[in-house]
mmCIF file as Biopython writes it, N, C-alpha, C and O atoms, coordinates in Angstrom:
data_model
#
loop_
_atom_site.group_PDB
_atom_site.id
_atom_site.type_symbol
_atom_site.label_atom_id
_atom_site.label_alt_id
_atom_site.label_comp_id
_atom_site.label_asym_id
_atom_site.label_entity_id
_atom_site.label_seq_id
_atom_site.pdbx_PDB_ins_code
_atom_site.Cartn_x
_atom_site.Cartn_y
_atom_site.Cartn_z
_atom_site.occupancy
_atom_site.B_iso_or_equiv
_atom_site.auth_seq_id
_atom_site.auth_asym_id
_atom_site.pdbx_PDB_model_num
ATOM 1   N N  . MET A ? 1  ? 5.571   11.245  -1.858  1.0 0.0 1  A 1 
ATOM 2   C CA . MET A ? 1  ? 6.535   10.503  -2.285  1.0 0.0 1  A 1 
ATOM 3   C C  . MET A ? 1  ? 5.206   9.981   -3.219  1.0 0.0 1  A 1 
ATOM 4   O O  . MET A ? 1  ? 4.029   9.714   -2.979  1.0 0.0 1  A 1 
ATOM 5   N N  . GLU A ? 2  ? 6.066   9.992   -4.401  1.0 0.0 2  A 1 
ATOM 6   C CA . GLU A ? 2  ? 4.729   9.629   -5.942  1.0 0.0 2  A 1 
ATOM 7   C C  . GLU A ? 2  ? 5.813   8.455   -6.363  1.0 0.0 2  A 1 
ATOM 8   O O  . GLU A ? 2  ? 7.001   8.502   -6.685  1.0 0.0 2  A 1 
ATOM 9   N N  . LEU A ? 3  ? 4.656   7.148   -6.180  1.0 0.0 3  A 1 
ATOM 10  C CA . LEU A ? 3  ? 4.985   6.102   -7.284  1.0 0.0 3  A 1 
ATOM 11  C C  . LEU A ? 3  ? 4.032   6.221   -7.774  1.0 0.0 3  A 1 
ATOM 12  O O  . LEU A ? 3  ? 3.051   6.705   -7.209  1.0 0.0 3  A 1 
ATOM 13  N N  . ASN A ? 4  ? 4.048   5.814   -8.967  1.0 0.0 4  A 1 
ATOM 14  C CA . ASN A ? 4  ? 3.118   5.481   -10.268 1.0 0.0 4  A 1 
ATOM 15  C C  . ASN A ? 4  ? 3.210   3.672   -10.503 1.0 0.0 4  A 1 
ATOM 16  O O  . ASN A ? 4  ? 3.946   3.009   -11.234 1.0 0.0 4  A 1 
ATOM 17  N N  . LEU A ? 5  ? 1.954   3.194   -9.390  1.0 0.0 5  A 1 
ATOM 18  C CA . LEU A ? 5  ? 1.887   2.148   -9.162  1.0 0.0 5  A 1 
ATOM 19  C C  . LEU A ? 5  ? 0.612   1.796   -8.757  1.0 0.0 5  A 1 
ATOM 20  O O  . LEU A ? 5  ? 0.018   2.495   -7.936  1.0 0.0 5  A 1 
ATOM 21  N N  . SER A ? 6  ? 0.097   0.755   -9.254  1.0 0.0 6  A 1 
ATOM 22  C CA . SER A ? 6  ? -1.030  0.124   -8.133  1.0 0.0 6  A 1 
ATOM 23  C C  . SER A ? 6  ? -0.236  -0.319  -7.058  1.0 0.0 6  A 1 
ATOM 24  O O  . SER A ? 6  ? 0.956   -0.571  -6.880  1.0 0.0 6  A 1 
ATOM 25  N N  . TYR A ? 7  ? -1.849  -0.344  -6.034  1.0 0.0 7  A 1 
ATOM 26  C CA . TYR A ? 7  ? -1.637  -1.448  -5.104  1.0 0.0 7  A 1 
ATOM 27  C C  . TYR A ? 7  ? -1.019  -2.275  -4.815  1.0 0.0 7  A 1 
ATOM 28  O O  . TYR A ? 7  ? -0.152  -2.603  -4.004  1.0 0.0 7  A 1 
ATOM 29  N N  . GLU A ? 8  ? -1.876  -2.803  -6.032  1.0 0.0 8  A 1 
ATOM 30  C CA . GLU A ? 8  ? -1.110  -4.614  -6.139  1.0 0.0 8  A 1 
ATOM 31  C C  . GLU A ? 8  ? -0.223  -4.844  -6.408  1.0 0.0 8  A 1 
ATOM 32  O O  . GLU A ? 8  ? 0.352   -5.775  -5.844  1.0 0.0 8  A 1 
ATOM 33  N N  . GLU A ? 9  ? 0.714   -3.734  -7.969  1.0 0.0 9  A 1 
ATOM 34  C CA . GLU A ? 9  ? 2.188   -4.005  -8.149  1.0 0.0 9  A 1 
ATOM 35  C C  . GLU A ? 9  ? 3.086   -3.315  -7.152  1.0 0.0 9  A 1 
ATOM 36  O O  . GLU A ? 9  ? 4.185   -3.828  -6.946  1.0 0.0 9  A 1 
ATOM 37  N N  . ALA A ? 10 ? 2.653   -1.892  -6.322  1.0 0.0 10 A 1 
ATOM 38  C CA . ALA A ? 10 ? 3.623   -1.984  -4.739  1.0 0.0 10 A 1 
ATOM 39  C C  . ALA A ? 10 ? 4.016   -3.102  -4.157  1.0 0.0 10 A 1 
ATOM 40  O O  . ALA A ? 10 ? 5.144   -3.470  -3.829  1.0 0.0 10 A 1 
ATOM 41  N N  . PHE A ? 11 ? 2.170   -4.007  -3.980  1.0 0.0 11 A 1 
ATOM 42  C CA . PHE A ? 11 ? 2.488   -5.232  -2.563  1.0 0.0 11 A 1 
ATOM 43  C C  . PHE A ? 11 ? 3.744   -6.165  -3.249  1.0 0.0 11 A 1 
ATOM 44  O O  . PHE A ? 11 ? 4.844   -6.471  -2.789  1.0 0.0 11 A 1 
ATOM 45  N N  . LYS A ? 12 ? 3.116   -6.470  -4.503  1.0 0.0 12 A 1 
ATOM 46  C CA . LYS A ? 12 ? 4.165   -7.466  -5.430  1.0 0.0 12 A 1 
ATOM 47  C C  . LYS A ? 12 ? 5.202   -7.438  -5.447  1.0 0.0 12 A 1 
ATOM 48  O O  . LYS A ? 12 ? 6.004   -8.368  -5.363  1.0 0.0 12 A 1 
ATOM 49  N N  . GLU A ? 13 ? 5.445   -5.828  -5.614  1.0 0.0 13 A 1 
ATOM 50  C CA . GLU A ? 13 ? 6.840   -5.645  -5.544  1.0 0.0 13 A 1 
ATOM 51  C C  . GLU A ? 13 ? 7.867   -5.952  -4.100  1.0 0.0 13 A 1 
ATOM 52  O O  . GLU A ? 13 ? 9.007   -6.414  -4.056  1.0 0.0 13 A 1 
ATOM 53  N N  . LEU A ? 14 ? 6.914   -5.471  -2.931  1.0 0.0 14 A 1 
ATOM 54  C CA . LEU A ? 14 ? 7.406   -5.476  -1.811  1.0 0.0 14 A 1 
ATOM 55  C C  . LEU A ? 14 ? 7.361   -6.909  -1.154  1.0 0.0 14 A 1 
ATOM 56  O O  . LEU A ? 14 ? 7.930   -6.958  -0.064  1.0 0.0 14 A 1 
ATOM 57  N N  . LYS A ? 15 ? 6.761   -8.162  -1.630  1.0 0.0 15 A 1 
ATOM 58  C CA . LYS A ? 15 ? 6.692   -9.291  -1.455  1.0 0.0 15 A 1 
ATOM 59  C C  . LYS A ? 15 ? 7.931   -10.105 -2.525  1.0 0.0 15 A 1 
ATOM 60  O O  . LYS A ? 15 ? 8.458   -11.112 -2.052  1.0 0.0 15 A 1 
ATOM 61  N N  . LEU A ? 16 ? 8.253   -9.762  -3.583  1.0 0.0 16 A 1 
ATOM 62  C CA . LEU A ? 16 ? 9.347   -10.172 -4.094  1.0 0.0 16 A 1 
ATOM 63  C C  . LEU A ? 16 ? 10.685  -9.718  -2.930  1.0 0.0 16 A 1 
ATOM 64  O O  . LEU A ? 16 ? 11.330  -10.652 -2.452  1.0 0.0 16 A 1 
ATOM 65  N N  . ILE A ? 17 ? 11.011  -8.410  -2.558  1.0 0.0 17 A 1 
ATOM 66  C CA . ILE A ? 17 ? 11.921  -8.117  -1.819  1.0 0.0 17 A 1 
ATOM 67  C C  . ILE A ? 17 ? 12.381  -8.648  -0.875  1.0 0.0 17 A 1 
ATOM 68  O O  . ILE A ? 17 ? 13.491  -9.126  -0.639  1.0 0.0 17 A 1 
ATOM 69  N N  . GLU A ? 18 ? 11.179  -8.522  -0.136  1.0 0.0 18 A 1 
ATOM 70  C CA . GLU A ? 18 ? 11.109  -9.471  1.072   1.0 0.0 18 A 1 
ATOM 71  C C  . GLU A ? 18 ? 11.294  -11.119 0.695   1.0 0.0 18 A 1 
ATOM 72  O O  . GLU A ? 18 ? 11.525  -11.713 1.749   1.0 0.0 18 A 1 
ATOM 73  N N  . THR A ? 19 ? 11.281  -11.618 0.078   1.0 0.0 19 A 1 
ATOM 74  C CA . THR A ? 19 ? 11.807  -13.567 -0.589  1.0 0.0 19 A 1 
ATOM 75  C C  . THR A ? 19 ? 12.616  -13.181 -0.774  1.0 0.0 19 A 1 
ATOM 76  O O  . THR A ? 19 ? 13.376  -13.743 0.015   1.0 0.0 19 A 1 
ATOM 77  N N  . GLU A ? 20 ? 13.544  -12.048 -1.704  1.0 0.0 20 A 1 
ATOM 78  C CA . GLU A ? 20 ? 14.878  -11.941 -1.782  1.0 0.0 20 A 1 
ATOM 79  C C  . GLU A ? 20 ? 16.222  -11.857 -0.545  1.0 0.0 20 A 1 
ATOM 80  O O  . GLU A ? 20 ? 17.352  -12.343 -0.498  1.0 0.0 20 A 1 
ATOM 81  N N  . ILE A ? 21 ? 15.498  -11.068 0.273   1.0 0.0 21 A 1 
ATOM 82  C CA . ILE A ? 21 ? 16.117  -10.699 1.441   1.0 0.0 21 A 1 
ATOM 83  C C  . ILE A ? 21 ? 15.993  -12.058 2.182   1.0 0.0 21 A 1 
ATOM 84  O O  . ILE A ? 21 ? 17.018  -12.571 2.630   1.0 0.0 21 A 1 
ATOM 85  N N  . SER A ? 22 ? 14.869  -12.627 2.323   1.0 0.0 22 A 1 
ATOM 86  C CA . SER A ? 22 ? 14.358  -14.159 3.215   1.0 0.0 22 A 1 
ATOM 87  C C  . SER A ? 22 ? 15.535  -14.862 2.895   1.0 0.0 22 A 1 
ATOM 88  O O  . SER A ? 22 ? 16.201  -15.407 3.775   1.0 0.0 22 A 1 
ATOM 89  N N  . ASN A ? 23 ? 15.837  -14.891 1.722   1.0 0.0 23 A 1 
ATOM 90  C CA . ASN A ? 23 ? 16.200  -16.399 0.945   1.0 0.0 23 A 1 
ATOM 91  C C  . ASN A ? 23 ? 17.607  -15.823 0.879   1.0 0.0 23 A 1 
ATOM 92  O O  . ASN A ? 23 ? 18.512  -16.419 0.296   1.0 0.0 23 A 1 
ATOM 93  N N  . GLU A ? 24 ? 17.773  -14.658 1.484   1.0 0.0 24 A 1 
ATOM 94  C CA . GLU A ? 24 ? 19.413  -14.304 0.728   1.0 0.0 24 A 1 
ATOM 95  C C  . GLU A ? 24 ? 19.944  -14.378 -0.390  1.0 0.0 24 A 1 
ATOM 96  O O  . GLU A ? 24 ? 20.972  -14.984 -0.696  1.0 0.0 24 A 1 
ATOM 97  N N  . MET A ? 25 ? 19.013  -13.544 -1.263  1.0 0.0 25 A 1 
ATOM 98  C CA . MET A ? 25 ? 19.314  -13.529 -2.683  1.0 0.0 25 A 1 
ATOM 99  C C  . MET A ? 25 ? 19.909  -12.123 -2.448  1.0 0.0 25 A 1 
ATOM 100 O O  . MET A ? 25 ? 20.031  -11.711 -3.602  1.0 0.0 25 A 1 
ATOM 101 N N  . VAL A ? 26 ? 20.226  -11.424 -1.858  1.0 0.0 26 A 1 
ATOM 102 C CA . VAL A ? 26 ? 20.503  -9.979  -2.221  1.0 0.0 26 A 1 
ATOM 103 C C  . VAL A ? 26 ? 21.408  -9.578  -1.911  1.0 0.0 26 A 1 
ATOM 104 O O  . VAL A ? 26 ? 21.303  -9.581  -0.684  1.0 0.0 26 A 1 
ATOM 105 N N  . SER A ? 27 ? 22.871  -8.960  -2.294  1.0 0.0 27 A 1 
ATOM 106 C CA . SER A ? 27 ? 24.008  -8.907  -2.141  1.0 0.0 27 A 1 
ATOM 107 C C  . SER A ? 27 ? 24.116  -8.048  -0.993  1.0 0.0 27 A 1 
ATOM 108 O O  . SER A ? 27 ? 23.146  -7.340  -0.722  1.0 0.0 27 A 1 
ATOM 109 N N  . VAL A ? 28 ? 25.060  -8.006  -0.339  1.0 0.0 28 A 1 
ATOM 110 C CA . VAL A ? 28 ? 25.054  -6.666  0.816   1.0 0.0 28 A 1 
ATOM 111 C C  . VAL A ? 28 ? 25.288  -5.444  -0.163  1.0 0.0 28 A 1 
ATOM 112 O O  . VAL A ? 28 ? 24.568  -4.553  0.289   1.0 0.0 28 A 1 
ATOM 113 N N  . ASP A ? 29 ? 26.089  -4.862  -1.534  1.0 0.0 29 A 1 
ATOM 114 C CA . ASP A ? 29 ? 26.209  -3.865  -1.677  1.0 0.0 29 A 1 
ATOM 115 C C  . ASP A ? 29 ? 24.946  -3.678  -1.813  1.0 0.0 29 A 1 
ATOM 116 O O  . ASP A ? 29 ? 24.741  -2.474  -1.659  1.0 0.0 29 A 1 
ATOM 117 N N  . VAL A ? 30 ? 23.691  -4.401  -2.084  1.0 0.0 30 A 1 
ATOM 118 C CA . VAL A ? 30 ? 22.439  -3.988  -2.861  1.0 0.0 30 A 1 
ATOM 119 C C  . VAL A ? 30 ? 21.480  -3.824  -1.638  1.0 0.0 30 A 1 
ATOM 120 O O  . VAL A ? 30 ? 20.484  -3.124  -1.819  1.0 0.0 30 A 1 
ATOM 121 N N  . LEU A ? 31 ? 21.678  -4.408  -0.380  1.0 0.0 31 A 1 
ATOM 122 C CA . LEU A ? 31 ? 20.903  -4.951  0.663   1.0 0.0 31 A 1 
ATOM 123 C C  . LEU A ? 31 ? 20.080  -3.308  1.134   1.0 0.0 31 A 1 
ATOM 124 O O  . LEU A ? 31 ? 18.881  -3.032  1.156   1.0 0.0 31 A 1 
ATOM 125 N N  . ALA A ? 32 ? 21.223  -2.497  1.448   1.0 0.0 32 A 1 
ATOM 126 C CA . ALA A ? 32 ? 20.345  -0.959  1.697   1.0 0.0 32 A 1 
ATOM 127 C C  . ALA A ? 32 ? 19.362  -0.676  0.394   1.0 0.0 32 A 1 
ATOM 128 O O  . ALA A ? 32 ? 18.155  -0.517  0.575   1.0 0.0 32 A 1 
ATOM 129 N N  . GLU A ? 33 ? 19.820  -0.633  -0.645  1.0 0.0 33 A 1 
ATOM 130 C CA . GLU A ? 33 ? 19.067  -0.190  -1.724  1.0 0.0 33 A 1 
ATOM 131 C C  . GLU A ? 33 ? 17.662  -0.439  -1.740  1.0 0.0 33 A 1 
ATOM 132 O O  . GLU A ? 33 ? 16.735  0.307   -2.059  1.0 0.0 33 A 1 
ATOM 133 N N  . LYS A ? 34 ? 17.672  -1.927  -1.235  1.0 0.0 34 A 1 
ATOM 134 C CA . LYS A ? 34 ? 16.556  -2.964  -1.104  1.0 0.0 34 A 1 
ATOM 135 C C  . LYS A ? 34 ? 15.645  -2.820  0.070   1.0 0.0 34 A 1 
ATOM 136 O O  . LYS A ? 34 ? 14.416  -2.896  0.058   1.0 0.0 34 A 1 
ATOM 137 N N  . VAL A ? 35 ? 16.270  -2.644  0.874   1.0 0.0 35 A 1 
ATOM 138 C CA . VAL A ? 35 ? 15.277  -1.936  2.425   1.0 0.0 35 A 1 
ATOM 139 C C  . VAL A ? 35 ? 14.877  -0.759  2.288   1.0 0.0 35 A 1 
ATOM 140 O O  . VAL A ? 35 ? 13.858  -0.489  2.924   1.0 0.0 35 A 1 
ATOM 141 N N  . LYS A ? 36 ? 15.533  0.422   1.390   1.0 0.0 36 A 1 
ATOM 142 C CA . LYS A ? 36 ? 15.274  1.636   0.913   1.0 0.0 36 A 1 
ATOM 143 C C  . LYS A ? 36 ? 13.919  1.933   -0.140  1.0 0.0 36 A 1 
ATOM 144 O O  . LYS A ? 36 ? 13.165  2.903   -0.217  1.0 0.0 36 A 1 
ATOM 145 N N  . ARG A ? 37 ? 13.983  0.550   -0.958  1.0 0.0 37 A 1 
ATOM 146 C CA . ARG A ? 37 ? 12.741  0.660   -1.708  1.0 0.0 37 A 1 
ATOM 147 C C  . ARG A ? 37 ? 11.204  -0.348  -1.002  1.0 0.0 37 A 1 
ATOM 148 O O  . ARG A ? 37 ? 9.975   -0.347  -1.081  1.0 0.0 37 A 1 
ATOM 149 N N  . ALA A ? 38 ? 12.152  -0.988  -0.432  1.0 0.0 38 A 1 
ATOM 150 C CA . ALA A ? 38 ? 10.715  -1.247  0.708   1.0 0.0 38 A 1 
ATOM 151 C C  . ALA A ? 38 ? 10.338  -0.432  1.755   1.0 0.0 38 A 1 
ATOM 152 O O  . ALA A ? 38 ? 9.513   -0.944  2.512   1.0 0.0 38 A 1 
ATOM 153 N N  . SER A ? 39 ? 10.596  0.364   1.945   1.0 0.0 39 A 1 
ATOM 154 C CA . SER A ? 39 ? 10.487  1.164   3.012   1.0 0.0 39 A 1 
ATOM 155 C C  . SER A ? 39 ? 9.065   2.498   2.294   1.0 0.0 39 A 1 
ATOM 156 O O  . SER A ? 39 ? 8.152   3.082   2.877   1.0 0.0 39 A 1 
ATOM 157 N N  . GLN A ? 40 ? 9.521   2.509   0.841   1.0 0.0 40 A 1 
ATOM 158 C CA . GLN A ? 40 ? 8.968   3.366   0.342   1.0 0.0 40 A 1 
ATOM 159 C C  . GLN A ? 40 ? 7.504   2.624   -0.149  1.0 0.0 40 A 1 
ATOM 160 O O  . GLN A ? 40 ? 6.350   3.053   -0.151  1.0 0.0 40 A 1 
ATOM 161 N N  . LEU A ? 41 ? 8.106   1.278   -0.574  1.0 0.0 41 A 1 
ATOM 162 C CA . LEU A ? 41 ? 6.387   0.839   -0.660  1.0 0.0 41 A 1 
ATOM 163 C C  . LEU A ? 41 ? 5.771   0.550   0.014   1.0 0.0 41 A 1 
ATOM 164 O O  . LEU A ? 41 ? 4.610   0.197   -0.197  1.0 0.0 41 A 1 
ATOM 165 N N  . ILE A ? 42 ? 6.451   0.605   1.312   1.0 0.0 42 A 1 
ATOM 166 C CA . ILE A ? 42 ? 5.036   -0.018  2.746   1.0 0.0 42 A 1 
ATOM 167 C C  . ILE A ? 42 ? 4.705   1.491   2.361   1.0 0.0 42 A 1 
ATOM 168 O O  . ILE A ? 42 ? 3.815   1.582   1.515   1.0 0.0 42 A 1 
ATOM 169 N N  . GLN A ? 43 ? 5.252   2.718   2.819   1.0 0.0 43 A 1 
ATOM 170 C CA . GLN A ? 43 ? 4.689   4.036   2.790   1.0 0.0 43 A 1 
ATOM 171 C C  . GLN A ? 43 ? 3.541   4.348   1.912   1.0 0.0 43 A 1 
ATOM 172 O O  . GLN A ? 43 ? 2.538   4.885   2.383   1.0 0.0 43 A 1 
ATOM 173 N N  . PHE A ? 44 ? 3.639   4.018   0.574   1.0 0.0 44 A 1 
ATOM 174 C CA . PHE A ? 44 ? 2.796   3.871   -0.454  1.0 0.0 44 A 1 
ATOM 175 C C  . PHE A ? 44 ? 1.536   3.229   -0.515  1.0 0.0 44 A 1 
ATOM 176 O O  . PHE A ? 44 ? 0.476   3.650   -0.979  1.0 0.0 44 A 1 
ATOM 177 N N  . CYS A ? 45 ? 1.907   1.749   0.220   1.0 0.0 45 A 1 
ATOM 178 C CA . CYS A ? 45 ? 0.875   1.109   0.624   1.0 0.0 45 A 1 
ATOM 179 C C  . CYS A ? 45 ? -0.122  1.348   1.706   1.0 0.0 45 A 1 
ATOM 180 O O  . CYS A ? 45 ? -1.314  1.095   1.535   1.0 0.0 45 A 1 
ATOM 181 N N  . GLN A ? 46 ? 0.352   1.834   2.821   1.0 0.0 46 A 1 
ATOM 182 C CA . GLN A ? 46 ? -0.280  2.346   3.457   1.0 0.0 46 A 1 
ATOM 183 C C  . GLN A ? 46 ? -1.011  3.611   3.265   1.0 0.0 46 A 1 
ATOM 184 O O  . GLN A ? 46 ? -2.217  3.723   3.485   1.0 0.0 46 A 1 
ATOM 185 N N  . THR A ? 47 ? -0.315  4.478   2.886   1.0 0.0 47 A 1 
ATOM 186 C CA . THR A ? 47 ? -1.236  6.133   2.430   1.0 0.0 47 A 1 
ATOM 187 C C  . THR A ? 47 ? -2.415  5.006   1.608   1.0 0.0 47 A 1 
ATOM 188 O O  . THR A ? 47 ? -3.378  4.877   2.362   1.0 0.0 47 A 1 
ATOM 189 N N  . LYS A ? 48 ? -2.609  4.147   0.258   1.0 0.0 48 A 1 
ATOM 190 C CA . LYS A ? 48 ? -3.275  4.136   -0.417  1.0 0.0 48 A 1 
ATOM 191 C C  . LYS A ? 48 ? -4.272  3.296   0.578   1.0 0.0 48 A 1 
ATOM 192 O O  . LYS A ? 48 ? -5.402  3.750   0.401   1.0 0.0 48 A 1 
ATOM 193 N N  . LEU A ? 49 ? -4.287  2.596   1.231   1.0 0.0 49 A 1 
ATOM 194 C CA . LEU A ? 49 ? -4.851  1.643   2.385   1.0 0.0 49 A 1 
ATOM 195 C C  . LEU A ? 49 ? -6.243  2.758   2.996   1.0 0.0 49 A 1 
ATOM 196 O O  . LEU A ? 49 ? -7.472  2.699   2.951   1.0 0.0 49 A 1 
ATOM 197 N N  . LYS A ? 50 ? -5.075  3.879   3.633   1.0 0.0 50 A 1 
ATOM 198 C CA . LYS A ? 50 ? -5.996  5.144   4.394   1.0 0.0 50 A 1 
ATOM 199 C C  . LYS A ? 50 ? -6.921  5.561   3.538   1.0 0.0 50 A 1 
ATOM 200 O O  . LYS A ? 50 ? -8.116  5.521   3.832   1.0 0.0 50 A 1 
ATOM 201 N N  . ALA A ? 51 ? -6.517  5.970   2.482   1.0 0.0 51 A 1 
ATOM 202 C CA . ALA A ? 51 ? -7.248  6.715   1.500   1.0 0.0 51 A 1 
ATOM 203 C C  . ALA A ? 51 ? -8.344  6.380   0.650   1.0 0.0 51 A 1 
ATOM 204 O O  . ALA A ? 51 ? -9.159  7.064   0.030   1.0 0.0 51 A 1 
ATOM 205 N N  . THR A ? 52 ? -8.102  4.793   0.815   1.0 0.0 52 A 1 
ATOM 206 C CA . THR A ? 52 ? -9.472  4.092   0.560   1.0 0.0 52 A 1 
ATOM 207 C C  . THR A ? 52 ? -10.371 3.798   1.817   1.0 0.0 52 A 1 
ATOM 208 O O  . THR A ? 52 ? -11.581 3.917   1.625   1.0 0.0 52 A 1 
ATOM 209 N N  . GLU A ? 53 ? -10.009 3.477   2.916   1.0 0.0 53 A 1 
ATOM 210 C CA . GLU A ? 53 ? -10.766 3.363   3.983   1.0 0.0 53 A 1 
ATOM 211 C C  . GLU A ? 53 ? -11.306 4.332   4.222   1.0 0.0 53 A 1 
ATOM 212 O O  . GLU A ? 53 ? -12.283 4.155   4.950   1.0 0.0 53 A 1 
ATOM 213 N N  . SER A ? 54 ? -11.029 5.851   3.792   1.0 0.0 54 A 1 
ATOM 214 C CA . SER A ? 54 ? -11.610 6.834   3.886   1.0 0.0 54 A 1 
ATOM 215 C C  . SER A ? 54 ? -12.959 7.227   3.402   1.0 0.0 54 A 1 
ATOM 216 O O  . SER A ? 54 ? -14.006 7.579   3.945   1.0 0.0 54 A 1 
ATOM 217 N N  . GLU A ? 55 ? -12.390 6.965   1.697   1.0 0.0 55 A 1 
ATOM 218 C CA . GLU A ? 55 ? -13.378 6.902   0.623   1.0 0.0 55 A 1 
ATOM 219 C C  . GLU A ? 55 ? -14.549 6.091   1.182   1.0 0.0 55 A 1 
ATOM 220 O O  . GLU A ? 55 ? -15.505 6.580   1.783   1.0 0.0 55 A 1 
ATOM 221 N N  . VAL A ? 56 ? -14.393 5.001   0.957   1.0 0.0 56 A 1 
ATOM 222 C CA . VAL A ? 56 ? -15.561 3.889   1.555   1.0 0.0 56 A 1 
ATOM 223 C C  . VAL A ? 56 ? -16.558 4.339   2.880   1.0 0.0 56 A 1 
ATOM 224 O O  . VAL A ? 56 ? -17.771 4.244   2.696   1.0 0.0 56 A 1 
ATOM 225 N N  . ASN A ? 57 ? -16.005 4.890   4.382   1.0 0.0 57 A 1 
ATOM 226 C CA . ASN A ? 57 ? -16.320 5.370   5.399   1.0 0.0 57 A 1 
ATOM 227 C C  . ASN A ? 57 ? -17.308 6.862   4.653   1.0 0.0 57 A 1 
ATOM 228 O O  . ASN A ? 57 ? -18.321 7.276   5.216   1.0 0.0 57 A 1 
ATOM 229 N N  . ASN A ? 58 ? -16.832 7.415   3.497   1.0 0.0 58 A 1 
ATOM 230 C CA . ASN A ? 58 ? -17.310 8.562   3.227   1.0 0.0 58 A 1 
ATOM 231 C C  . ASN A ? 58 ? -18.695 7.781   2.629   1.0 0.0 58 A 1 
ATOM 232 O O  . ASN A ? 58 ? -19.799 8.281   2.842   1.0 0.0 58 A 1 
ATOM 233 N N  . ILE A ? 59 ? -18.566 6.647   1.945   1.0 0.0 59 A 1 
ATOM 234 C CA . ILE A ? 59 ? -19.741 6.642   0.993   1.0 0.0 59 A 1 
ATOM 235 C C  . ILE A ? 59 ? -20.637 6.182   2.243   1.0 0.0 59 A 1 
ATOM 236 O O  . ILE A ? 59 ? -21.220 7.048   2.894   1.0 0.0 59 A 1 
ATOM 237 N N  . ILE A ? 60 ? -20.726 5.120   2.509   1.0 0.0 60 A 1 
ATOM 238 C CA . ILE A ? 60 ? -20.931 4.526   3.935   1.0 0.0 60 A 1 
ATOM 239 C C  . ILE A ? 60 ? -21.981 5.281   4.436   1.0 0.0 60 A 1 
ATOM 240 O O  . ILE A ? 60 ? -23.144 4.956   4.675   1.0 0.0 60 A 1 
ATOM 241 N N  . LYS A ? 61 ? -21.385 6.364   4.562   1.0 0.0 61 A 1 
ATOM 242 C CA . LYS A ? 61 ? -21.938 7.650   5.410   1.0 0.0 61 A 1 
ATOM 243 C C  . LYS A ? 61 ? -23.216 8.290   4.666   1.0 0.0 61 A 1 
ATOM 244 O O  . LYS A ? 61 ? -24.331 8.425   5.169   1.0 0.0 61 A 1 
ATOM 245 N N  . GLN A ? 62 ? -22.835 8.646   3.397   1.0 0.0 62 A 1 
ATOM 246 C CA . GLN A ? 62 ? -23.448 8.962   2.226   1.0 0.0 62 A 1 
ATOM 247 C C  . GLN A ? 62 ? -24.328 8.221   2.449   1.0 0.0 62 A 1 
ATOM 248 O O  . GLN A ? 62 ? -25.079 8.829   3.212   1.0 0.0 62 A 1 
ATOM 249 N N  . MET A ? 63 ? -24.925 6.743   2.149   1.0 0.0 63 A 1 
ATOM 250 C CA . MET A ? 63 ? -25.554 5.477   2.093   1.0 0.0 63 A 1 
ATOM 251 C C  . MET A ? 63 ? -26.903 6.133   3.251   1.0 0.0 63 A 1 
ATOM 252 O O  . MET A ? 63 ? -28.019 6.613   3.053   1.0 0.0 63 A 1 
ATOM 253 N N  . GLU A ? 64 ? -26.022 5.819   4.571   1.0 0.0 64 A 1 
ATOM 254 C CA . GLU A ? 64 ? -26.651 6.422   5.719   1.0 0.0 64 A 1 
ATOM 255 C C  . GLU A ? 64 ? -27.528 7.465   5.677   1.0 0.0 64 A 1 
ATOM 256 O O  . GLU A ? 64 ? -28.690 7.473   6.082   1.0 0.0 64 A 1 
ATOM 257 N N  . LYS A ? 65 ? -26.986 8.235   5.229   1.0 0.0 65 A 1 
ATOM 258 C CA . LYS A ? 65 ? -27.424 9.597   5.502   1.0 0.0 65 A 1 
ATOM 259 C C  . LYS A ? 65 ? -28.895 10.078  4.136   1.0 0.0 65 A 1 
ATOM 260 O O  . LYS A ? 65 ? -29.703 11.006  4.098   1.0 0.0 65 A 1 
ATOM 261 N N  . SER A ? 66 ? -28.627 8.906   3.223   1.0 0.0 66 A 1 
ATOM 262 C CA . SER A ? 66 ? -29.361 8.747   2.266   1.0 0.0 66 A 1 
ATOM 263 C C  . SER A ? 66 ? -30.759 7.738   2.624   1.0 0.0 66 A 1 
ATOM 264 O O  . SER A ? 66 ? -31.938 7.918   2.319   1.0 0.0 66 A 1 
ATOM 265 N N  . ALA A ? 67 ? -30.261 6.881   3.210   1.0 0.0 67 A 1 
ATOM 266 C CA . ALA A ? 67 ? -31.608 5.599   3.602   1.0 0.0 67 A 1 
ATOM 267 C C  . ALA A ? 67 ? -32.322 6.242   4.625   1.0 0.0 67 A 1 
ATOM 268 O O  . ALA A ? 67 ? -33.433 5.777   4.876   1.0 0.0 67 A 1 
ATOM 269 N N  . ILE A ? 68 ? -31.789 7.563   5.507   1.0 0.0 68 A 1 
ATOM 270 C CA . ILE A ? 68 ? -32.608 8.394   7.011   1.0 0.0 68 A 1 
ATOM 271 C C  . ILE A ? 68 ? -33.485 9.098   6.220   1.0 0.0 68 A 1 
ATOM 272 O O  . ILE A ? 68 ? -34.686 9.141   6.488   1.0 0.0 68 A 1 
ATOM 273 N N  . ARG A ? 69 ? -32.927 9.738   5.125   1.0 0.0 69 A 1 
ATOM 274 C CA . ARG A ? 69 ? -33.627 10.589  4.603   1.0 0.0 69 A 1 
ATOM 275 C C  . ARG A ? 69 ? -35.119 10.107  3.776   1.0 0.0 69 A 1 
ATOM 276 O O  . ARG A ? 69 ? -36.189 10.703  3.653   1.0 0.0 69 A 1 
ATOM 277 N N  . GLU A ? 70 ? -34.718 8.949   3.356   1.0 0.0 70 A 1 
ATOM 278 C CA . GLU A ? 70 ? -35.911 8.030   2.987   1.0 0.0 70 A 1 
ATOM 279 C C  . GLU A ? 70 ? -37.163 7.100   3.907   1.0 0.0 70 A 1 
ATOM 280 O O  . GLU A ? 70 ? -38.143 6.419   3.607   1.0 0.0 70 A 1 
ATOM 281 N N  . ASN A ? 71 ? -36.804 7.325   4.570   1.0 0.0 71 A 1 
ATOM 282 C CA . ASN A ? 71 ? -37.566 6.757   6.059   1.0 0.0 71 A 1 
ATOM 283 C C  . ASN A ? 71 ? -38.385 7.518   6.400   1.0 0.0 71 A 1 
ATOM 284 O O  . ASN A ? 71 ? -39.037 7.306   7.422   1.0 0.0 71 A 1 
#
């Protein structure tokens, strides 16, 4: 799934959907559509978070290796 969004945009849209559903602002006719979109956004956000975590861990490892070489 390729969404052309930033994490922040996806999260904001997800919160809006959650608010609409919680406040019963979504008609039955579009409820399944909103839930499907929410599912896509959740998957997108999870993928972004995992990728960021992996990248940060790699940077930390490189910094640790660099620090060991300097000592």
